[in-house]
C-alpha positions as CSV (number, residue, x, y, z in Angstrom):
1,M,-64.1,-44.2,31.4
2,T,-67.6,-44.0,29.8
3,N,-67.9,-45.0,26.1
4,L,-69.5,-42.1,24.3
5,R,-69.6,-43.9,20.9
6,P,-73.2,-44.7,19.7
7,M,-73.9,-48.4,19.4
8,G,-76.6,-50.6,18.0
9,L,-80.0,-48.8,17.7
10,E,-78.4,-45.5,18.8
11,R,-76.2,-45.5,15.7
12,A,-79.2,-46.2,13.5
13,W,-81.1,-43.2,15.0
14,L,-78.0,-41.0,14.7
15,L,-77.9,-41.7,10.9
16,V,-81.6,-41.0,10.6
17,F,-81.2,-37.6,12.3
18,L,-78.1,-36.8,10.3
19,A,-79.6,-37.9,7.0
20,P,-81.1,-34.5,6.0
21,T,-77.8,-32.7,6.6
22,L,-75.7,-35.4,4.8
23,L,-78.2,-35.3,1.9
24,G,-78.0,-31.6,1.7
25,L,-74.2,-31.7,1.7
26,A,-74.2,-34.4,-1.0
27,L,-76.7,-32.6,-3.3
28,G,-75.9,-29.0,-2.5
29,A,-72.1,-29.1,-2.3
30,F,-70.8,-32.1,-4.2
31,G,-73.8,-32.2,-6.5
32,S,-73.3,-28.6,-7.6
33,I,-69.6,-29.3,-8.2
34,F,-70.3,-32.2,-10.5
35,A,-73.2,-30.4,-12.2
36,T,-71.0,-27.4,-13.0
37,L,-68.3,-29.7,-14.3
38,G,-70.8,-31.5,-16.5
39,I,-72.4,-28.2,-17.8
40,S,-69.0,-26.9,-18.8
41,F,-68.9,-29.5,-21.5
42,M,-72.4,-28.6,-22.8
43,D,-73.9,-25.9,-25.0
44,W,-76.9,-24.7,-23.0
45,D,-79.0,-21.5,-23.0
46,L,-81.4,-22.6,-20.2
47,L,-84.3,-22.6,-22.7
48,T,-83.4,-25.5,-24.9
49,P,-82.0,-29.0,-24.0
50,P,-78.3,-29.0,-23.5
51,Q,-76.1,-30.2,-26.3
52,P,-72.6,-31.8,-26.0
53,A,-69.9,-29.2,-26.8
54,G,-66.8,-31.1,-25.9
55,L,-63.9,-28.8,-25.0
56,S,-65.2,-25.9,-27.1
57,N,-66.2,-23.9,-24.0
58,Y,-62.7,-24.1,-22.6
59,A,-61.0,-23.6,-26.0
60,G,-62.9,-20.4,-26.5
61,L,-61.8,-18.7,-23.3
62,P,-58.5,-17.4,-24.6
63,D,-60.5,-15.5,-27.3
64,D,-63.0,-14.1,-24.9
65,R,-62.0,-10.5,-24.4
66,L,-64.1,-9.9,-21.3
67,F,-62.8,-13.1,-19.7
68,N,-59.1,-12.1,-20.4
69,R,-59.7,-8.7,-19.0
70,A,-61.5,-10.1,-16.0
71,F,-58.7,-12.7,-15.5
72,W,-55.9,-10.0,-15.3
73,N,-58.1,-7.7,-13.2
74,T,-58.7,-10.5,-10.7
75,L,-55.0,-11.2,-10.5
76,A,-54.2,-7.5,-10.0
77,F,-56.9,-7.1,-7.4
78,A,-55.7,-10.1,-5.5
79,G,-52.1,-9.0,-5.6
80,I,-53.1,-5.7,-3.9
81,Y,-56.0,-6.9,-1.7
82,V,-54.4,-9.9,-0.1
83,P,-51.2,-8.4,1.4
84,F,-52.9,-5.1,2.4
85,T,-55.8,-6.9,4.1
86,V,-53.5,-9.3,6.0
87,V,-51.0,-6.6,7.1
88,I,-53.5,-4.0,8.1
89,S,-55.6,-6.6,10.0
90,L,-52.5,-7.6,11.9
91,F,-51.6,-4.1,12.9
92,V,-55.2,-3.3,13.9
93,A,-55.2,-6.5,16.1
94,L,-51.9,-5.5,17.7
95,G,-53.3,-2.1,18.5
96,L,-56.5,-3.4,20.0
97,N,-54.9,-6.2,21.9
98,R,-54.6,-3.9,24.9
99,K,-56.6,-3.0,27.9
100,L,-57.2,0.6,27.0
101,P,-60.3,2.8,27.2
102,A,-62.8,2.3,24.4
103,T,-61.0,-0.8,23.1
104,T,-64.3,-2.7,22.9
105,F,-65.9,0.1,21.0
106,F,-63.1,0.1,18.4
107,R,-63.2,-3.7,18.1
108,I,-66.9,-3.4,17.3
109,A,-66.4,-0.5,14.9
110,F,-63.7,-2.4,12.9
111,F,-65.8,-5.6,12.9
112,L,-69.1,-3.9,11.9
113,P,-68.4,-3.8,8.1
114,T,-67.8,-7.6,8.1
115,V,-71.4,-8.3,9.3
116,S,-73.0,-5.4,7.4
117,S,-75.0,-5.8,4.2
118,P,-72.6,-5.7,1.2
119,T,-75.3,-3.8,-0.8
120,A,-75.5,-1.1,1.9
121,V,-71.8,-0.8,2.3
122,G,-71.3,-0.7,-1.5
123,L,-73.9,2.1,-1.8
124,L,-72.0,4.0,1.0
125,W,-68.8,3.8,-1.0
126,T,-70.6,4.8,-4.1
127,W,-71.6,8.0,-2.3
128,I,-68.0,8.5,-1.1
129,Y,-66.6,8.1,-4.6
130,A,-69.3,10.0,-6.5
131,Q,-67.8,12.5,-8.9
132,D,-70.2,15.3,-8.4
133,N,-71.2,15.3,-4.8
134,G,-68.9,12.6,-3.4
135,V,-67.3,13.0,0.0
136,L,-63.7,12.6,-1.4
137,N,-64.3,15.1,-4.2
138,E,-65.9,17.6,-1.9
139,M,-62.8,17.5,0.3
140,I,-60.6,17.9,-2.8
141,R,-62.6,20.9,-4.0
142,A,-62.3,22.4,-0.5
143,L,-58.5,22.2,-0.8
144,G,-58.6,23.8,-4.2
145,G,-58.2,20.7,-6.4
146,D,-60.1,19.2,-9.3
147,P,-62.5,16.3,-8.8
148,V,-61.3,12.8,-9.6
149,R,-63.2,10.1,-11.4
150,W,-62.5,7.5,-8.7
151,L,-64.5,4.8,-10.5
152,S,-63.2,5.3,-14.0
153,R,-61.5,2.5,-15.8
154,D,-58.0,3.8,-14.8
155,M,-58.9,4.3,-11.1
156,A,-61.4,1.6,-10.4
157,L,-58.9,-1.1,-9.4
158,Y,-57.5,1.0,-6.6
159,S,-60.9,2.4,-5.5
160,V,-62.6,-0.9,-5.2
161,T,-59.5,-2.5,-3.5
162,I,-59.7,0.2,-0.8
163,A,-63.4,-0.5,-0.2
164,N,-62.8,-4.3,-0.1
165,V,-59.9,-4.0,2.2
166,W,-61.9,-1.7,4.5
167,G,-64.7,-4.3,4.6
168,A,-62.4,-7.2,5.3
169,I,-60.2,-5.8,8.1
170,G,-62.6,-6.7,10.8
171,G,-62.6,-10.5,10.0
172,G,-58.8,-10.6,9.9
173,M,-58.7,-8.6,13.1
174,I,-60.8,-11.2,14.9
175,I,-58.5,-14.1,13.7
176,F,-55.3,-12.3,14.8
177,L,-56.8,-11.2,18.1
178,A,-57.6,-14.9,18.9
179,G,-54.0,-15.8,18.0
180,L,-52.5,-13.0,20.1
181,Q,-54.5,-13.8,23.1
182,A,-53.3,-17.4,22.9
183,I,-49.7,-16.4,23.3
184,P,-48.6,-16.9,27.0
185,N,-47.6,-13.7,28.8
186,D,-44.6,-15.5,30.3
187,F,-42.8,-15.2,26.9
188,Y,-43.0,-11.5,27.0
189,E,-42.1,-11.2,30.6
190,V,-39.0,-13.3,30.2
191,A,-38.0,-11.3,27.0
192,E,-38.5,-8.0,28.8
193,M,-36.4,-9.2,31.7
194,D,-33.6,-10.0,29.2
195,G,-33.8,-6.5,27.9
196,A,-35.7,-7.2,24.6
197,R,-37.1,-4.1,23.0
198,P,-40.7,-3.9,21.8
199,W,-39.8,-4.5,18.1
200,Q,-37.7,-7.5,19.1
201,R,-40.6,-9.0,21.1
202,L,-42.8,-8.4,18.1
203,W,-40.3,-10.0,15.6
204,F,-39.1,-12.9,17.7
205,I,-42.2,-13.8,19.8
206,T,-45.4,-12.4,18.3
207,L,-44.9,-13.0,14.6
208,P,-43.6,-16.6,14.9
209,A,-46.4,-17.5,17.3
210,L,-48.9,-15.9,14.9
211,A,-47.7,-18.0,11.9
212,P,-50.7,-20.4,11.9
213,S,-53.1,-17.4,12.1
214,M,-51.3,-15.6,9.3
215,F,-51.3,-18.7,7.1
216,F,-55.1,-19.2,7.7
217,Q,-55.9,-15.6,7.1
218,T,-53.8,-15.5,3.9
219,V,-55.5,-18.5,2.5
220,L,-59.0,-17.2,3.4
221,T,-58.2,-13.7,2.0
222,T,-56.9,-15.2,-1.2
223,I,-60.1,-17.2,-1.7
224,N,-62.2,-14.1,-1.0
225,A,-60.1,-12.0,-3.4
226,F,-60.8,-14.4,-6.3
227,Q,-64.5,-14.6,-5.4
228,A,-65.0,-10.9,-4.9
229,F,-68.1,-9.6,-6.5
230,D,-70.5,-7.6,-4.3
231,Y,-68.6,-4.4,-3.7
232,I,-67.0,-4.4,-7.2
233,Y,-70.3,-4.9,-9.0
234,I,-72.1,-2.2,-7.1
235,L,-69.2,0.3,-7.4
236,T,-68.2,-0.3,-11.1
237,R,-71.5,-1.2,-12.8
238,T,-72.4,0.9,-15.8
239,G,-75.7,1.8,-17.4
240,N,-75.6,-1.0,-19.9
241,G,-74.9,-3.7,-17.3
242,N,-71.2,-3.9,-17.8
243,S,-68.4,-3.0,-15.4
244,T,-65.5,-0.6,-15.5
245,M,-63.4,-3.3,-13.7
246,P,-64.8,-6.7,-14.5
247,T,-63.6,-9.6,-12.4
248,M,-63.8,-13.4,-13.1
249,V,-67.0,-13.7,-11.0
250,F,-68.6,-10.8,-12.9
251,S,-67.6,-12.5,-16.2
252,I,-69.2,-15.8,-15.0
253,Y,-72.4,-13.8,-14.0
254,R,-72.4,-12.0,-17.4
255,S,-72.0,-15.1,-19.5
256,G,-74.5,-17.2,-17.6
257,F,-77.3,-14.8,-16.6
258,R,-77.1,-12.0,-19.2
259,F,-76.2,-14.0,-22.3
260,F,-77.5,-17.4,-21.1
261,R,-74.2,-19.1,-22.2
262,M,-74.3,-21.5,-19.2
263,G,-71.6,-23.8,-20.6
264,D,-69.2,-20.9,-21.1
265,A,-70.0,-19.7,-17.6
266,A,-69.5,-23.1,-16.1
267,A,-66.1,-23.5,-17.8
268,Q,-65.0,-20.1,-16.4
269,A,-66.2,-21.3,-12.9
270,V,-64.1,-24.4,-13.3
271,V,-61.0,-22.4,-14.3
272,L,-61.6,-20.1,-11.3
273,T,-61.9,-23.1,-8.9
274,L,-58.7,-24.6,-10.3
275,M,-56.8,-21.3,-9.8
276,I,-58.0,-21.2,-6.1
277,L,-57.0,-24.8,-5.6
278,V,-53.6,-24.3,-7.0
279,L,-52.9,-21.2,-4.9
280,T,-54.2,-23.0,-1.8
281,W,-51.9,-26.0,-2.6
282,I,-48.9,-23.6,-3.0
283,Y,-49.7,-21.9,0.4
284,F,-49.9,-25.3,2.1
285,R,-46.6,-26.4,0.5
286,L,-44.9,-23.2,1.6
287,Q,-46.4,-23.4,5.1
288,K,-45.2,-27.0,5.4
289,K,-41.7,-26.1,4.2
290,W,-41.3,-23.1,6.4
291,G,-42.7,-25.0,9.4
292,A,-40.1,-27.8,8.8
293,Q,-37.3,-25.2,8.6
294,A,-38.5,-23.6,11.8
C-alpha cells in the first residue's frame, strides 16, 4: 500500500503552503477570542487608551436594563424558534423525500431563503408586516377585521420568530434529507412485509435513524437562535436606533458601536458565548446518555 504521508522536504513545503491558513485561524479565530476576553476586563471607548476595569463590566450587567430585557427575549426567542425550526424542517424533508412531480422545484423553493440576502428577506417581511399597507393587514381588512401592529412590543417576539423559522427551514431540510436518503430501503421493505403501518415505520425506523441528524440540527439551530440579529434588527428597529425586541446580539452591538462601551460589549459577548457552550455541553451529554440507553 502506498504511503501518502508527507515526508522530509514534502512536509516542510506542506507547512509553508498551510502557513497562511494556520496563521489566519490563529489570529482570526483564537486571537479574537482572547482579545474579546481581555477587553471585557477593560474600560475602553475606542478613542482613548483602554484602562483596567477588573470585574466591573460583568458586575454591572445585572443592573443593565437593556441587557436584562435582551437576555430574556433571547431565551424566549430560542425556546420558540428551536423546536419549531427542527420539527417543521423534519416534516418538510419527509414530504420532499419522495419521487413526485415538482419535488426539485419545492426543494429549491424551501432552500432559497437560506442563501438569500438577510437584508432583502428582512425588508420583504417588513412589507408583509407593515401596519398600513402590509400584506397581512390587507388580508385582515378584506375579511372585515382591524389591522394588527405585528411589530409592536407585544407582538414582535412571535412575528420575528415566524420570519426566522421561515428563513431557516431550508437549511434543516437539507440536513434531514441527507439523513433520510442514508436509511436503507431494506428496513422499510421488511417492516412493510411485517404489516407495519406508515406511522409505525416513521416512529420505529425513520426517527431512530435520524437521531444524529436531529441532534446536529438542534445544536446548530440553538447556536443560530442565540446569535440571531439580521432579521430581528431589520424588523424591529425604531427611529432612534433602538429595537422593540432587543436580543443579546443587539445589546452587544448597541453597547459597543453606539455608546462605545467596548468593555461592556465584550463582557456581554463572553456571557453569550458561555451560554452557548453550556447548552451545547448539555446537548452532548443528553445525546450520549440517550445513545447509551438505545
